[in-house]
Backbone bond lengths (Angstrom), bond angles and torsions (degrees), N, CA, C in turn:
res aa  C-N    CA-C-N  psi(-1)  N-CA   C-N-CA  omega(-1)  CA-C   N-CA-C  phi
1 M - - - 1.457 - - 1.522 106.66 -
2 K 1.316 114.09 159.18 1.521 119.75 175.91 1.510 109.45 -143.16
3 H 1.376 111.97 147.89 1.444 119.69 168.10 1.531 107.30 -83.69
4 L 1.300 115.54 132.58 1.462 119.96 176.18 1.534 103.43 -110.31
5 Y 1.361 116.17 108.51 1.445 121.36 -176.94 1.517 107.63 -93.12
6 Y 1.325 113.04 141.77 1.508 123.96 175.49 1.506 105.70 -137.99
7 P 1.337 117.66 165.69 1.488 119.26 179.79 1.530 108.93 -58.12
8 G 1.331 115.26 117.55 1.455 119.03 177.02 1.498 114.65 106.52
9 G 1.335 118.83 -7.23 1.485 117.41 179.73 1.532 113.08 166.58
10 F 1.313 114.07 -158.65 1.445 119.79 178.25 1.551 109.73 -158.75
11 V 1.326 112.70 160.06 1.482 120.41 175.28 1.511 108.14 -127.62
12 L 1.332 116.19 155.65 1.440 121.52 176.56 1.524 106.70 -103.49
13 T 1.319 114.37 127.81 1.495 118.58 179.13 1.525 110.40 -147.48
14 G 1.282 118.21 176.74 1.464 122.80 -179.95 1.515 110.70 -63.27
15 S 1.332 116.88 149.59 1.460 121.37 -179.54 1.529 111.37 -61.26
16 E 1.325 117.55 -47.23 1.443 119.18 -178.63 1.507 112.06 -64.47
17 L 1.360 117.81 -37.56 1.431 120.29 178.07 1.531 112.44 -64.71
18 A 1.369 117.37 -42.99 1.443 119.67 177.98 1.497 110.67 -63.12
19 D 1.307 119.02 -41.50 1.479 122.57 178.98 1.531 109.31 -61.87
20 A 1.353 117.25 -44.31 1.433 121.23 -179.21 1.560 111.71 -61.27
21 I 1.330 115.32 -39.67 1.481 118.74 177.92 1.501 110.23 -59.90
22 L 1.333 119.53 -46.16 1.432 123.99 179.94 1.518 111.44 -62.01
23 V 1.338 117.60 -44.17 1.471 122.05 -179.52 1.525 109.10 -62.92
24 Y 1.371 116.23 -43.42 1.448 118.92 179.92 1.553 111.76 -68.53
25 A 1.280 116.64 -37.43 1.467 119.80 177.78 1.528 110.68 -63.38
26 E 1.312 118.07 -37.76 1.438 120.83 176.82 1.560 109.82 -67.34
27 A 1.317 117.51 -43.42 1.470 118.49 177.67 1.521 111.56 -61.27
28 L 1.299 117.44 -41.09 1.475 120.23 176.01 1.517 111.73 -60.91
29 C 1.301 116.79 -43.19 1.438 122.15 178.46 1.518 111.46 -57.07
30 N 1.356 115.56 -45.84 1.450 120.12 177.68 1.494 113.47 -64.99
31 R 1.301 117.81 -28.02 1.474 121.97 176.25 1.492 115.80 -90.96
32 R 1.334 115.98 -1.93 1.441 123.46 -175.96 1.553 111.37 54.72
33 Q 1.323 113.06 51.11 1.491 118.76 178.74 1.518 107.90 -134.36
34 V 1.315 112.82 167.83 1.502 119.69 173.57 1.509 110.46 -129.85
35 D 1.276 117.32 161.85 1.439 120.55 175.19 1.532 109.04 -157.31
36 V 1.272 116.20 163.15 1.466 123.48 175.89 1.509 107.19 -106.44
37 V 1.338 117.32 127.63 1.455 123.68 177.44 1.514 109.75 -113.73
38 D 1.319 116.64 151.16 1.448 122.62 -179.69 1.509 107.11 -124.73
39 I 1.335 117.49 123.45 1.477 120.26 -178.98 1.512 111.66 -133.89
40 P 1.324 117.40 156.80 1.447 119.14 172.25 1.511 112.44 -74.05
41 V 1.316 116.85 142.99 1.451 123.45 178.11 1.544 109.02 -136.92
42 V 1.326 114.33 160.82 1.457 119.15 176.18 1.563 108.74 -101.08
43 G 1.337 115.62 124.38 1.457 119.12 178.02 1.544 112.66 -73.02
44 T 1.330 116.02 172.90 1.471 122.56 -177.97 1.518 114.46 -58.40
45 E 1.345 115.17 -25.44 1.456 118.03 -179.96 1.509 113.20 -107.15
46 G 1.368 115.39 18.73 1.465 120.80 175.21 1.518 114.06 88.44
47 Q 1.333 117.93 -0.88 1.452 119.40 178.58 1.486 113.85 -75.87
48 L 1.331 115.94 149.78 1.478 121.00 178.65 1.511 108.42 -82.27
49 L 1.361 117.45 122.78 1.497 123.55 178.75 1.503 108.56 -123.88
50 R 1.300 115.59 -179.33 1.493 123.33 171.97 1.524 108.55 -120.69
51 A 1.315 114.67 146.68 1.430 120.91 176.31 1.530 109.42 -132.34
52 Q 1.309 117.38 143.13 1.452 120.46 177.28 1.547 109.36 -117.40
53 F 1.308 114.92 135.82 1.477 120.11 -179.15 1.491 110.23 -125.00
54 L 1.304 116.62 136.40 1.494 122.12 169.53 1.493 105.38 -87.29
55 I 1.290 118.34 117.22 1.498 122.39 -177.09 1.491 110.17 -123.77
56 G 1.347 118.24 155.92 1.430 123.19 179.27 1.510 109.10 157.55
57 S 1.326 114.80 -146.55 1.453 119.19 -171.67 1.529 113.81 -67.09
58 A 1.342 117.59 -23.06 1.473 120.84 178.37 1.481 112.44 -100.65
59 S 1.339 119.64 11.36 1.445 120.97 -178.61 1.540 111.24 -63.03
60 Q 1.276 115.33 136.81 1.464 122.35 176.01 1.547 107.21 -123.88
61 L 1.309 114.22 75.15 1.481 119.54 -176.16 1.527 110.72 -113.73
62 V 1.305 115.06 142.85 1.462 122.65 174.11 1.482 109.27 -133.31
63 S 1.293 116.39 134.38 1.475 119.98 -179.97 1.528 107.99 -114.98
64 V 1.372 114.46 129.36 1.449 119.43 -175.85 1.565 107.88 -132.32
65 T 1.321 117.26 133.08 1.450 120.27 178.42 1.473 109.03 -60.45
66 A 1.340 114.73 137.98 1.479 120.30 -178.65 1.521 109.82 -121.69
67 E 1.310 114.63 141.63 1.452 118.92 172.33 1.517 107.82 -78.77
68 S 1.308 115.12 134.33 1.490 119.70 -174.95 1.526 107.60 -147.41
69 V 1.318 113.96 140.23 1.470 118.05 172.32 1.542 110.87 -89.45
70 M 1.307 115.97 -6.67 1.430 122.59 178.44 1.498 111.77 -80.99
71 P 1.322 118.30 154.05 1.450 119.90 174.76 1.520 109.55 -67.79
72 E 1.305 115.59 155.73 1.506 121.07 178.87 1.540 110.90 -55.94
73 L 1.304 118.13 131.51 1.435 123.05 179.16 1.519 108.42 -82.30
74 V 1.321 115.58 116.28 1.430 120.87 -176.37 1.559 108.33 -127.66
75 E 1.328 114.31 136.54 1.474 121.84 175.24 1.542 107.60 -142.48
76 P 1.321 114.90 88.10 1.473 119.03 -172.22 1.517 115.31 -54.48
77 E 1.360 117.28 -36.96 1.456 119.94 -177.72 1.487 111.39 -64.66
78 T 1.367 116.32 -41.51 1.489 119.45 -179.40 1.489 110.22 -70.31
79 L 1.363 116.99 -39.34 1.473 120.64 179.52 1.508 109.06 -62.72
80 D 1.312 119.08 -43.20 1.446 122.77 179.34 1.516 110.04 -62.36
81 F 1.317 116.51 -45.48 1.465 122.89 -177.89 1.550 110.04 -60.77
82 L 1.290 117.31 -46.39 1.482 121.53 178.67 1.498 112.14 -63.08
83 N 1.359 116.57 -42.82 1.459 122.11 -179.77 1.492 110.45 -62.95
84 R 1.377 118.98 -42.39 1.445 122.34 -178.93 1.548 109.21 -66.91
85 K 1.312 119.12 -40.46 1.415 122.53 179.72 1.519 114.01 -67.38
86 A 1.345 116.27 -27.33 1.436 120.46 179.29 1.511 113.64 -78.29
87 Q 1.344 117.81 -17.76 1.443 121.77 179.71 1.500 111.58 -59.92
88 A 1.309 115.36 143.62 1.502 120.65 -179.43 1.480 109.99 -57.84
89 G 1.304 116.26 134.40 1.468 122.17 176.70 1.523 114.29 83.14
90 A 1.282 118.09 1.09 1.506 119.81 -177.36 1.563 107.87 -63.96
91 M 1.257 115.59 139.24 1.444 120.07 176.08 1.514 109.50 -81.25
92 I 1.335 114.70 135.48 1.475 119.62 -177.48 1.506 107.85 -126.19
93 P 1.316 115.23 98.84 1.512 117.83 -179.09 1.533 111.50 -64.40
94 A 1.316 112.81 145.77 1.457 121.96 174.74 1.523 115.98 66.84
95 A 1.320 117.20 12.85 1.466 120.50 178.86 1.564 106.70 -89.52
96 W 1.273 115.62 140.61 1.484 121.81 177.57 1.508 108.50 -94.89
97 T 1.344 117.08 132.69 1.469 120.02 171.97 1.513 108.43 -88.04
98 R 1.301 114.85 162.54 1.451 120.68 178.23 1.519 112.87 -54.01
99 E 1.395 116.21 -39.17 1.418 122.64 -179.67 1.498 111.49 -64.06
100 E 1.355 117.94 -40.71 1.435 122.90 178.33 1.543 112.48 -64.93
101 C 1.338 114.15 -41.14 1.495 118.73 176.37 1.516 112.12 -63.37
102 A 1.336 117.48 -40.43 1.476 121.44 -179.46 1.525 108.65 -66.64
103 A 1.337 120.05 -31.20 1.459 121.51 -177.27 1.563 112.61 -83.74
104 A 1.302 115.87 -9.97 1.461 116.58 -179.85 1.511 112.88 -66.36
105 Q 1.355 116.45 137.84 1.466 121.82 -178.50 1.527 109.45 -109.38
106 F 1.280 114.39 129.58 1.474 119.04 178.95 1.548 109.95 -127.47
107 D 1.309 114.79 39.96 1.491 120.97 -176.36 1.527 112.56 -61.84
108 E 1.340 118.04 -27.12 1.425 119.79 -175.66 1.550 114.18 -74.21
109 F 1.321 118.24 -10.82 1.470 122.39 -178.90 1.491 110.00 -86.96
110 D 1.308 115.21 140.32 1.455 120.70 176.09 1.525 110.03 -95.17
111 Y 1.301 117.20 108.46 1.429 120.09 -174.62 1.542 105.99 -87.35
């Protein structure tokens, strides 16, 4: 099991899942894209929960091995999905590239 730290806290998830998140975040950074991923996590009372992360070029994630009395959290479908998306050239629907973000116009907002 691993703690996956993000600004403001951390979650406990399976080791392979945490590793796959970091590999995918790196791939997104190289592509100048972002994506939202959904993974299983263990709650403070041992319950199985879901967590969503926005990852990409601004991701600030750290993965640290955690001691746990629980069995390793494994979700093969999610692991497969993350590994496929991390492969070079994978198509990522609904992801914004840096160029698209720079082109966005927000003139109607009063800053």
